[in-house]
C-alpha positions as CSV (number, residue, x, y, z in Angstrom):
1,M,29.3,-17.0,4.4
2,A,27.4,-14.3,6.4
3,K,23.8,-15.0,6.9
4,K,21.6,-13.2,4.4
5,I,19.1,-10.6,5.6
6,R,15.5,-11.6,5.0
7,V,13.6,-8.9,3.1
8,S,9.9,-9.1,2.3
9,A,8.6,-6.7,-0.3
10,V,5.1,-6.2,-1.7
11,S,4.5,-8.0,-5.1
12,Y,2.4,-5.2,-6.6
13,L,3.4,-2.9,-9.4
14,N,3.8,0.1,-7.0
15,T,6.9,-1.7,-5.5
16,A,8.6,-2.3,-8.9
17,P,11.3,0.3,-8.4
18,F,12.1,-1.0,-4.9
19,V,12.4,-4.5,-6.2
20,Y,14.5,-3.5,-9.1
21,G,16.8,-1.6,-6.8
22,L,17.1,-4.5,-4.5
23,Q,17.9,-7.0,-7.3
24,K,20.2,-4.8,-9.4
25,S,22.3,-3.1,-6.8
26,E,25.0,-4.4,-4.4
27,T,22.3,-5.2,-1.9
28,A,21.3,-8.2,-4.0
29,S,24.1,-10.3,-2.6
30,L,23.2,-9.4,1.0
31,I,19.5,-10.3,1.1
32,D,17.0,-13.1,0.7
33,L,14.1,-11.4,-1.0
34,S,10.5,-12.6,-1.1
35,L,7.6,-10.9,-2.8
36,D,4.3,-11.0,-0.9
37,N,0.9,-9.3,-0.5
38,P,0.9,-6.5,2.1
39,A,-0.8,-8.6,4.8
40,E,1.8,-11.3,4.3
41,C,4.7,-8.8,4.6
42,A,3.2,-7.7,7.9
43,R,2.9,-11.3,9.1
44,K,6.4,-12.2,8.2
45,L,7.8,-9.3,10.1
46,T,5.7,-9.9,13.3
47,E,6.4,-13.7,13.2
48,N,10.1,-13.1,12.7
49,Q,10.2,-14.6,9.2
50,A,11.6,-11.4,7.8
51,D,14.2,-9.0,9.2
52,V,13.0,-6.1,7.1
53,A,9.6,-5.7,5.4
54,L,7.7,-3.2,3.4
55,T,5.0,-3.1,6.1
56,P,1.5,-1.7,5.9
57,I,1.3,1.2,8.4
58,F,-1.6,-0.3,10.4
59,A,0.5,-3.3,11.2
60,I,2.9,-1.3,13.3
61,L,0.3,0.8,15.1
62,D,1.3,1.2,18.8
63,K,4.2,-1.3,18.4
64,P,7.3,0.6,19.4
65,E,9.5,-2.4,18.8
66,Y,9.1,-1.9,15.1
67,K,11.3,0.8,13.6
68,I,10.9,2.7,10.4
69,T,14.3,2.1,8.8
70,T,14.5,4.0,5.5
71,D,13.6,7.3,3.9
72,Y,11.2,5.7,1.5
73,C,7.6,4.4,1.5
74,I,4.6,3.6,-0.6
75,G,2.6,6.8,-0.6
76,S,0.6,9.2,-2.6
77,N,0.2,13.0,-2.8
78,G,-3.3,12.7,-4.3
79,I,-4.9,10.0,-6.5
80,V,-3.2,6.7,-5.8
81,R,-5.5,4.8,-8.2
82,T,-4.9,1.3,-6.7
83,V,-6.9,1.7,-3.5
84,E,-10.5,2.4,-4.7
85,L,-14.1,2.1,-3.7
86,L,-15.9,0.7,-6.8
87,S,-19.6,0.4,-7.3
88,N,-22.2,-0.2,-9.9
89,G,-24.4,2.5,-8.5
90,H,-24.1,6.0,-7.0
91,F,-22.0,6.7,-3.9
92,D,-25.0,8.0,-2.0
93,D,-26.9,4.7,-2.5
94,I,-24.1,2.4,-1.2
95,K,-25.2,0.4,1.9
96,T,-22.7,-2.5,1.9
97,V,-19.0,-2.5,1.3
98,Y,-17.0,-5.7,0.6
99,L,-13.4,-5.4,1.8
100,D,-10.3,-6.7,0.3
101,T,-8.4,-8.0,3.3
102,H,-4.9,-8.1,1.8
103,S,-4.2,-4.8,3.5
104,R,-5.5,-3.8,6.9
105,T,-4.2,-0.3,6.3
106,S,-6.6,0.2,3.4
107,V,-9.5,-1.4,5.3
108,N,-9.0,0.9,8.2
109,L,-8.5,3.9,5.9
110,I,-12.0,3.4,4.4
111,K,-13.5,2.9,7.9
112,I,-11.9,6.1,9.0
113,L,-13.2,8.0,6.0
114,A,-16.7,6.5,6.4
115,K,-17.0,7.5,10.0
116,Y,-15.2,10.8,10.3
117,F,-15.4,12.2,6.7
118,W,-18.3,10.8,4.8
119,K,-20.5,10.2,8.0
120,K,-21.6,6.9,6.5
121,N,-22.6,3.7,8.4
122,F,-21.9,1.0,5.9
123,E,-22.3,-2.7,6.5
124,W,-18.9,-4.3,6.1
125,K,-18.4,-7.7,4.5
126,T,-15.4,-9.7,3.3
127,L,-14.8,-9.7,-0.4
128,N,-14.7,-13.0,-2.2
129,P,-11.6,-12.9,-4.4
130,N,-13.5,-14.8,-7.1
131,S,-16.3,-12.2,-7.4
132,K,-17.0,-10.5,-10.7
133,P,-18.1,-6.8,-11.1
134,S,-21.5,-8.0,-12.3
135,D,-22.1,-9.8,-9.0
136,F,-22.7,-6.6,-7.1
137,K,-25.9,-4.7,-6.7
138,E,-26.2,-1.0,-7.1
139,D,-26.3,-0.4,-3.4
140,E,-23.1,-2.5,-2.9
141,A,-19.4,-1.6,-3.4
142,I,-16.0,-3.2,-3.1
143,L,-12.8,-1.9,-1.6
144,A,-10.2,-3.0,-4.2
145,I,-6.5,-2.7,-3.7
146,G,-3.4,-3.4,-5.7
147,D,-2.9,-4.3,-9.4
148,K,-6.4,-5.9,-9.6
149,V,-7.9,-2.4,-9.7
150,F,-6.5,-1.9,-13.2
151,G,-8.7,-4.7,-14.4
152,Y,-11.7,-3.8,-12.3
153,E,-12.0,-0.1,-13.1
154,P,-13.6,-0.3,-16.6
155,H,-16.4,-2.6,-15.3
156,F,-17.8,-0.3,-12.5
157,K,-19.8,2.9,-12.9
158,T,-18.4,4.6,-9.8
159,N,-14.8,4.7,-8.6
160,I,-13.7,6.7,-5.5
161,D,-9.9,7.0,-4.8
162,M,-9.1,6.5,-1.1
163,A,-5.9,8.5,-1.0
164,N,-7.6,11.4,-2.8
165,E,-10.4,11.2,-0.2
166,W,-7.9,11.2,2.6
167,Q,-6.2,14.3,1.2
168,K,-9.6,16.0,0.9
169,F,-10.3,15.1,4.6
170,T,-6.9,16.0,6.1
171,G,-5.0,18.1,3.5
172,L,-2.1,15.6,3.7
173,P,-0.7,12.9,1.5
174,M,-1.3,9.2,2.3
175,V,1.2,6.6,3.4
176,F,0.3,3.0,2.9
177,A,3.5,1.1,3.7
178,V,6.9,1.8,5.2
179,W,10.1,-0.2,5.5
180,A,10.3,-1.6,9.0
181,T,12.3,-3.9,11.2
182,S,12.1,-5.3,14.7
183,N,15.7,-6.4,15.0
184,G,17.6,-3.2,15.1
185,A,19.0,-3.7,11.7
186,D,22.7,-2.9,11.2
187,P,23.1,0.8,10.3
188,L,25.5,-0.1,7.5
189,F,22.9,-2.4,5.9
190,I,20.2,0.3,6.3
191,K,22.5,2.8,4.5
192,T,23.0,0.2,1.7
193,L,19.2,-0.5,1.6
194,N,18.4,3.2,1.3
195,S,20.9,3.4,-1.6
196,A,19.3,0.4,-3.3
197,L,15.8,1.9,-3.0
198,E,17.0,5.2,-4.4
199,F,18.7,3.4,-7.3
200,G,15.4,1.7,-8.1
201,I,13.5,5.0,-8.1
202,Q,16.0,6.5,-10.4
203,H,15.4,3.6,-12.9
204,I,11.6,3.4,-12.8
205,D,11.3,2.9,-16.6
206,K,13.5,-0.2,-16.4
207,S,11.7,-1.6,-13.4
208,I,8.3,-1.9,-15.1
209,T,8.8,-4.7,-17.6
210,P,8.1,-7.7,-15.4
211,Y,4.8,-6.3,-14.4
212,I,3.3,-5.5,-17.8
213,N,0.2,-7.6,-18.8
214,Q,-3.1,-7.2,-20.6
215,Q,-4.5,-4.9,-17.9
216,I,-1.8,-2.2,-18.1
217,S,0.6,-0.9,-20.8
218,H,4.2,0.1,-20.2
219,K,3.2,3.8,-20.7
220,E,0.3,3.6,-18.3
221,A,2.4,1.8,-15.7
222,Y,5.1,4.5,-16.0
223,I,2.5,7.3,-15.5
224,Y,1.1,5.4,-12.5
225,L,4.6,5.0,-10.8
226,T,5.7,8.6,-11.5
227,Q,2.4,10.5,-10.9
228,N,0.2,8.4,-8.6
229,I,2.9,6.8,-6.3
230,S,5.2,9.0,-4.2
231,Y,8.1,7.2,-2.6
232,L,9.9,9.7,-0.4
233,L,9.0,9.6,3.3
234,D,9.2,13.3,3.8
235,R,7.9,15.5,6.6
236,K,4.4,15.8,5.3
237,K,4.1,12.0,4.9
238,R,5.4,11.5,8.5
239,E,2.7,14.0,9.7
240,A,0.1,12.0,7.7
241,L,1.4,8.8,9.2
242,S,0.9,10.1,12.8
243,L,-2.6,11.4,11.9
244,Y,-3.7,8.1,10.4
245,W,-2.5,6.3,13.6
246,E,-4.4,8.8,15.7
247,Y,-7.7,8.1,13.8
248,A,-7.0,4.4,13.8
249,R,-6.7,4.4,17.6
250,K,-9.8,6.5,17.9
251,L,-11.7,4.1,15.7
252,K,-10.7,1.1,17.8
253,T,-12.0,2.7,21.0
254,E,-15.4,3.9,19.8
């Protein structure tokens, strides 16, 4: 039996169509699929525990050994909804931001926006995953990412969407994660992988069911996946990807 290709995908709702495609297409028999948070996807790829991973874009900054392997991504052409700055006060009053460290891409995105767009000098702290919305003062905010945002949103007075702010700043969409490999994956497999991802995107409605809970309805999830998330890694998104990396490099050196 041929060795299966190890694939790491993000466990959030935004990846549901990809997971559905991987599990329901002919690709299923070729892969060993794991579902992880974004940081873990990046770790598995860099530590050779995955052959292909849906990788946060910051993780492959200035690492030419990692190749973008498909025509698809986790991106947004405006409001993404699941990467937000949430606060109990007004934006102008925020002094401290608590960061969800499950995605360095989102952490660096808010730091880029703070320095170059908002001209803010926040104090950065690490978010305690057990924190409740009522724990935060009016001059504090949290960077929340992933499905937890659906539950957090109603309990904060202010929510600022990071992908929307990036678009205001640059005029471009935002890319959060791409399918990457460091092993020069077989072109035939990549073709099959692309087909599987496309199949999943064509069946978004069917992909949602395992992710429905008290925080989000099937209808709301469908709207989120079809209006907030944009999956095609097109020319504009590749331009945005390069610009994000340019700002990330600048941020590291200043």
